[in-house]
C-alpha positions in Angstrom: 0.0 0.0 0.0 1.3 3.4 -1.0 1.9 5.8 1.9 2.1 9.5 1.0 5.4 11.0 1.9 7.7 13.8 0.8 9.7 12.6 -2.1 12.7 14.7 -3.1 12.9 12.9 -6.5 9.7 14.7 -7.5 11.8 17.8 -7.9 14.5 16.5 -10.2 14.7 18.0 -13.6 12.4 16.3 -16.1 13.7 14.4 -19.0 12.0 14.0 -22.4 11.7 11.0 -24.6 10.6 11.9 -28.2 10.7 10.4 -31.6 8.6 8.5 -34.1 6.9 5.2 -33.1 8.8 3.1 -35.6 11.8 3.6 -38.0 10.1 4.4 -41.3 13.1 5.9 -43.2 16.4 7.6 -42.7 14.7 10.9 -43.8 12.1 10.7 -41.1 14.7 10.0 -38.4 16.8 12.9 -39.6 13.8 15.3 -39.6 12.6 14.4 -36.1 16.1 14.1 -34.6 17.1 17.5 -35.8 14.2 19.1 -34.0 14.8 17.1 -30.8 18.4 18.1 -30.8 17.5 21.7 -31.3 15.1 21.6 -28.3 17.8 19.9 -26.2 20.2 22.7 -27.0 17.6 25.4 -26.4 16.3 24.1 -23.1 19.4 22.6 -21.6 17.3 19.6 -20.7 18.0 16.0 -21.6 16.1 14.6 -24.6 16.3 10.9 -25.5 15.5 10.1 -29.1 13.2 7.2 -29.5 12.4 4.9 -32.4 11.7 1.2 -32.7 13.6 -1.1 -35.1 10.8 -3.6 -34.9 7.2 -3.3 -33.7 6.4 -6.9 -32.8 3.2 -6.1 -31.1 1.1 -4.6 -34.0 -2.6 -5.4 -34.0 -2.5 -7.0 -37.5 0.0 -9.3 -39.1 -0.2 -7.1 -42.1 0.9 -3.9 -40.2 4.3 -2.4 -40.8 6.9 -3.5 -38.2 10.1 -1.6 -39.1 13.5 -2.4 -40.8 14.5 -5.1 -38.3 17.3 -5.4 -35.7 20.5 -5.0 -37.8 19.4 -2.3 -40.2 17.4 -0.5 -37.6 20.3 -0.3 -35.1 22.6 1.0 -37.7 20.1 3.8 -38.5 19.9 4.7 -34.8 23.6 4.7 -34.5 23.8 7.1 -37.4 21.4 9.4 -35.6 23.5 9.3 -32.4 26.7 10.1 -34.4 25.1 13.0 -36.2 23.1 14.6 -33.4 24.8 13.5 -30.2 21.5 12.5 -28.8 21.1 9.7 -26.2 18.9 6.9 -27.7 16.0 4.7 -26.5 14.5 1.8 -28.2 12.3 -1.1 -27.2 13.1 -4.8 -27.3 10.7 -7.7 -27.5 12.9 -10.7 -27.2 15.8 -11.4 -24.9 18.3 -12.1 -27.7 17.9 -8.5 -28.9 19.2 -6.9 -25.7 22.9 -7.3 -26.2 23.0 -5.9 -29.8 20.6 -3.1 -28.9 22.5 -2.3 -25.7 25.7 -1.7 -27.7 24.0 1.2 -29.6 21.4 2.8 -27.3 21.4 4.2 -23.9 18.0 3.0 -22.7 16.4 -0.3 -23.3 12.6 -0.1 -23.1 10.5 -3.1 -22.1 7.1 -3.0 -23.7 4.1 -2.9 -21.4 2.7 -6.3 -22.4 6.1 -7.9 -21.7 7.0 -6.3 -18.4 6.7 -9.6 -16.5 9.0 -11.5 -18.9 11.8 -12.4 -16.6 14.4 -13.4 -19.3 13.8 -10.1 -21.2 14.2 -8.0 -18.0 17.3 -9.9 -16.9 19.0 -9.6 -20.3 18.2 -5.9 -20.5 19.7 -5.4 -17.1 22.9 -7.3 -18.0 23.7 -4.8 -20.8 24.4 -2.0 -18.3 21.9 0.3 -20.0 19.2 2.1 -18.2 16.1 -0.1 -18.3 12.8 1.7 -18.9 9.9 -0.6 -18.0 6.4 0.3 -19.2 3.6 -0.5 -16.8 1.4 -3.2 -18.2 -2.1 -2.3 -19.1 -3.3 -5.0 -16.7 -1.2 -4.2 -13.6 -1.4 -1.7 -10.8 1.4 0.7 -9.8 2.2 -1.4 -6.8 2.7 -4.5 -9.0 5.5 -2.7 -10.8 7.8 -3.2 -7.8 8.5 -6.8 -9.0 9.8 -6.1 -12.5 12.1 -3.4 -10.9 13.3 -6.0 -8.4 14.1 -8.5 -11.3 16.2 -5.8 -13.0 18.0 -4.7 -9.9 18.9 -8.3 -8.9 20.2 -8.8 -12.4 22.6 -5.9 -12.0 20.7 -2.9 -13.4 22.1 0.4 -12.0 19.2 2.5 -13.1 15.5 1.5 -13.7 12.7 3.8 -14.8 9.0 3.0 -14.8 6.5 4.5 -17.3 2.8 4.9 -16.9 0.7 4.3 -20.1 -2.8 3.6 -18.8 -4.9 0.6 -18.0 -7.3 -1.2 -20.3 -10.5 -3.1 -19.5 -11.3 -4.2 -23.1 -13.6 -2.2 -25.4 -10.7 -0.4 -27.2 -10.0 2.2 -24.6 -7.5 3.1 -21.8 -7.9 4.7 -18.4 -5.1 6.6 -16.7 -4.9 6.5 -12.9 -2.4 9.3 -12.2 -1.9 8.0 -8.6 0.4 5.4 -10.2 3.1 8.0 -10.7 3.9 8.7 -7.0 3.2 5.1 -6.2 5.8 3.8 -8.7 8.2 6.5 -7.6 8.8 4.4 -4.5 10.4 1.7 -6.6 12.1 3.3 -9.6 14.9 5.8 -10.1 12.6 7.9 -12.3 8.9 7.8 -13.2 7.8 8.8 -16.7 4.4 9.6 -18.2 3.8 8.2 -21.7 1.5 11.0 -22.9 0.8 9.6 -26.3 0.2 5.9 -25.8 -2.1 6.8 -22.9 -4.5 8.3 -25.4 -4.6 5.2 -27.6 -7.7 3.3 -28.5 -6.1 -0.2 -28.8 -7.3 -2.1 -31.8 -10.1 0.4 -32.2 -9.6 1.3 -35.8 -10.5 -1.8 -37.7 -7.3 -3.9 -37.3 -5.1 -1.1 -36.1 -4.9 1.1 -33.1 -6.8 4.4 -33.0 -6.2 7.3 -30.6 -7.2 10.8 -29.5 -4.1 13.0 -30.0 -6.0 16.1 -29.0 -5.7 15.0 -25.3 -1.9 14.6 -25.3 -1.2 18.0 -23.7 -3.8 17.4 -21.0 -2.2 14.1 -20.1 1.1 15.7 -19.8 0.0 18.6 -17.6 -2.0 16.2 -15.3 1.1 14.1 -15.0 3.2 17.1 -14.1 0.7 17.8 -11.2 1.3 14.2 -10.0 5.1 14.6 -10.0 6.2 13.0 -13.3 9.9 13.1 -13.7 9.9 12.6 -17.4 7.6 12.7 -20.4 7.3 10.4 -23.4 6.0 11.7 -26.7 5.8 9.9 -30.0 6.0 12.6 -32.5 5.9 12.8 -36.3 5.8 15.7 -38.9 2.6 14.2 -40.4 1.0 11.8 -37.9 -1.9 11.0 -40.3 0.7 9.4 -42.7 2.7 7.6 -40.0 3.1 3.9 -40.4 2.4 3.1 -36.7 0.4 4.8 -33.9 -0.4 7.9 -36.0 -3.8 8.7 -34.3 -2.2 9.3 -30.9 1.1 10.9 -32.0 1.9 14.5 -31.4 2.6 16.8 -34.4 6.3 17.6 -34.4 5.7 21.3 -34.7 3.7 21.2 -31.5 6.4 19.5 -29.4 8.3 22.8 -28.5 5.2 24.5 -27.2 4.2 21.6 -25.0 7.7 21.2 -23.6 7.8 24.9 -22.8 4.6 24.6 -20.8 5.9 21.6 -18.9 9.1 23.3 -17.8 7.6 26.6 -16.9 6.3 26.9 -13.3 
């Protein structure tokens, strides 16, 4: 049971995770990374560039998944070399951890997989930061145990990310109390402001979403002490190959970041 207490971590500088859902092309990575790097320089805050080399959890078998492990990691390495941005990507199978960990700074565990012991342990063994997304079917208190698995496997830094709970019927509910609850267990608690407005599987074989509510999700999370914010962003979300309906327009990212860092 969570007991309210003064938590000094609540007042750490926020970080931002931003990028397209999946690697679509080198041109898209370049476009988004240039803007993320500009914002990092402007604000002096830390921005992690995010993109997936493989989306193994798409609704339909016909949905675009990405370029794959080898090509995708090379494309991410190119971004890091050109823009000097720290990188985050997600892994879906334990064998991917070592290769991805040689390129990126943060390995992300997808929400549906956050109880997979082998995946967590292999991510921890890389020495990378491990960002675990809270499963749509777990409470904030439940996330203590994935964190423990990573720490006992040697992880030095573990983050937890809230992304809403689902009860079927193609929708998500966010309980913002999970942010201070999970802060008891993790080194940093992050709000996934774009996946939390998804309508999973609610668009005829693909995921829908309500991107107009992304700013409100972010501001509510700030009130509950979020220490980081996750935004999937794209210059033209309606043409994105994955998660377009809940992605933030790239040209709206700066204004929202400004609101979040202004008291």
